[in-house]
N, C-alpha and C positions, 0 to 999 in steps of 0.2 A: 432840670430838663423841661423845656417848653414843648408843648404838643402843638403841631400845626396840622390843621384839617382841611380837607377839600371835599365839599358836598356836591353830589350830582343827583340825577334822578333815580339812581339805583341804590344809593347808600352813601356812606361816608368813608373816605380814605384818610387814615391818620399817619402822619409822619412825626417822628421826634425831631426836635431842632438839632439834636446831635447827628442824625442821619443827613440832614441838609448841610450841616457844617462839614461833615466828612466828604460829601459830594463836592463842595466848594474847595476843600483841601486837595482833593484829587485834581481838580481843574488847575489849581495853583501850580501843581507839579508838572503840568503839561506845557507851561509857558517858559521858554528859555529866558534867563536873566533874572528870575525871581529866586531869592534865597529863602528857603523854607525854614521854619522854626521847628523842625521835626524832632529834635532831641528833647524838647520840653513840651509835653502835651498840654500843660496849662497855658503856656505861652502861645501854642498853636491855636487853642480855643479862643484866646483873647484877641487874636488877629482877624477873626471872622465874626461879623455880626449880621444876623438875619432877622428881619421883621416881616410880618405878614399883615397885609391890608386886603381883606376880601379874598379874591382868587389870585392875587399877585403877591410876590415877595420882593423885598428890597434888600440888597446885599451891600454891606460895607466890608472891605478888606483892607487891612493895614499890613503893608508889605515892606520888605527890605529888598533892594535891587542891587545887582552888580554895578560897579562904577563904569563898566564898559558899554552899557546899553543906553539907547535913546529912551528916556522916560516916557514920553508921550506914545511911542510905538508899543512899548511893553504894556502900558496901561490900557491902550486900545485892544491889544490882543487878549489881555486878562478879562476885560469886560465881555468881549465876544465869546471867549472860551467858557467863562463861568455861566453866562446866560444860556449858551447852547447846551452845556452839560446839564444844568438844572432842568431845562425844558425838555430835554430828551429822556431824562431819567425819572421825571415826576410829572404830575398833572398841572403844576403851577406855571404861570407866566411870570417872567422876571420883569418888573417895572423898571428898575435901574440897578446898576452896579457901580458903586462909588469906590474908586481906588485911592487909598491914602498912602503915599510913599513916606514912610517914617524913618528910613535909614538907608544908607548906601554902604555896601561892603567894598572896602578898598583892599585889594589883594596885593600884599607887599612881598611877594616871592621873587 
């Protein structure tokens, strides 16, 4: 577990990287068309990478999408949702959110 800190004039606020990862995981669940890896917590952790540079964070998400969605639309909504969620729940500014589409789920029902 990596610790992410935010320093201000009154002290230090410490976040574990697991908490930031959980925040991103919640944001992933808010965007339609994203298939979550919820059954395997190890796989879920591997699909989210967060790096801190000063007062900002950089997020990489590796996602699987439904085959019926427009990839660029879902990626844009993911970027906005993840950025908004992190910034509203923490003191960090999000520098960028990189969306990596690694798979597409084809529903053959």
